[in-house]
N, C-alpha and C positions, 0 to 999 in steps of 0.2 A: 492198751486202753481199749475198753469195750464201747464201741460207737455203733448205734443201730444201723442196720443195712440200708434203711430208708433214707437216713441223713447222708450216708456216704454215696448213695446212688445219684443224688441230685447234684447239679452243678454248684449250687450254693453250698451244699454240704461238703463238697470236695475242697472248695476254697476255705470255708470255715474250719474244716478239719486240718488243713495245712497251716492256717493261722494259729490254731490252737496248739499244734505240735511245736511250732516256732516259739510261741509264747511260753509253753511248758519248758522247753529247753533253756530259755533265757530266765525262767522263774518270774515271768511278768504276766501270768494269766489274769490276775486280779486287776492290774493296771489296764490291760487291753480290754478286759470286759467293761471296766469303767469308761474307757474311751468309746467303746461301741454304744454304751448307753447314752452317753453324751451326744454322739453322732446320731443315734436314733431319735433323740428328742429334737435335735436340730432339723432333721428331715421331716419330723412331724410338724414342726413349727413354721418351716420355710418352704413356700411353694417354689420359690426361685431355686433353692437347693435341689428340690425334687426334679425340677425342670432340667437343671444342669446334669444331674445323674442319669436322666431318662431320655434326653434329646439325642437322637442318632445323627442329627445334622451337625452337631459340634464335633470338631476334630479331636483326635486322641489328645493332642497337645493342649487344645483349649480346655478339655475336661480335666486333664491332668493339672494344669495350672490353677483352675478354679478349685478343685478339690484339695490341692496343696495349700492354697490360701485359706480355705475353710479349716483344714487341719491345724495350720499354724495359729489361726484366730482362736480355735477351741483348745489350744495347748495339748494336742494329742501326743502320745509317745512316739518315738522314732519308728517302732515296729509297726504301729498302726499307720503312720504316715507312709511308710514303705509299702504296706499292704494296699492302701488306697491308690498309690502310684501304679502298682501292678494292675489293679482293677481298671484304672483308667487306660493304661497301655494296652490291655486285653479287650477293651470295650465291654467290661462286665459291671460297670457302676450301676446299671439299671437293676441288677440283682442284689444290690447292697442290703436292702432291708431283709431279704430272705437269708443272706449270709449272716447278718447280725443275729437273727432268731436262731439259726442253726448253731452259731457259736455259743450262744447262751444256753441252748439245750445240751450241747457237748460239755460245757463247763459245769452245768448243774448236775448232769449224770456222773461226771468225775467226782463231784463233791458228795454224791449220794442224795441229791435233792430231787424233788419232783415239784413241778409248778401247777398250781390249781388256779383256774380262771373262775373267779366268783363274781356273779352278777346279781345285784340286789335292787330292790324297788327304791330304796333310799340309801344314802351314804351310811356305812357302818361306823360305829364308834371304835376307838382304839381298843377298848375292852372287848367288844364283840369280836373284833378281828383277831385278838389274841386267843380268845376262847375257841374260835373257829379253827385257827391254826393249830392249837393244841389237839383238838378232836381229830382233825384230818391227819396230823402227824401220828397219832395213836393208831388210827385206822390204817394208814398206809405203811407204817413201820419205818418210815424214813422222813427226813426233814422236808417240810412243805413250805414252799414260797408262794405267797398269794399275789395274784394280779386281780385288782378289783375294778369294777365298772358299775355304773348305775343305769338301770333301765326302768323308768317309771311305768312302762307298760306291763310289768310283772304284777303290779298292784300290791304285792307284799311277798314276803318269803325270799328264797335264794335259789339260784341255779349254780351248782358247782360242777366244773368240768376238769377232770384230771386224766390227761391222755385221752383214751377213748371211752373212759367211764364218765357218766353224767348222772348227777344227782339233782333232780328237779323238784324242789319243794315250793314252787311259786304258787300263788293264789290263782293266777291266770290259768295254769295248767290244771289245777284242781277244779276250777269252774268249767273249763273245756271238757274234762272227763265227766263231770256231773251232767253237763248238757248232752254229751254223747250217751250216757246211761239213760237219760230220760227219753231220748228218742227211740231207744230199743224197746 
């Protein structure tokens, strides 16, 4: 499997890579990816869970018991539960969010997908999202997965980021460019 050196070089990347390899051996990549998405949503929604994963004053045992209870409550797969136990035992739960992102990047690369972060001034309709996805897929030559967000400060238009490539079609940027041109 071809994994970027940047991912492999990071601590989170090494853990995510090991988890991906185990999931691939067991044929459970999709299940583990789903588990990690559920866990990511739980981390985003719960300040208490974030505190448990990041608090260095909690013992390994306390973190392990807490994360095991969360994993059971979320009905995560055995491989994901074991992975979380290893993280707790190694005092690495504080890097869980980075590990989840790294795993998602590895899984997407394996499937030949690329992720586009799309920021718009207003929420896009399903039809607009489908059209955008089709155009980006044609441009990239591989399947594009969209992560959308709304930023009213853009005033209008879109900002699309794919890897290190950025396409900025926002009205805010156009107005800023016009203002700079008028100063010259």
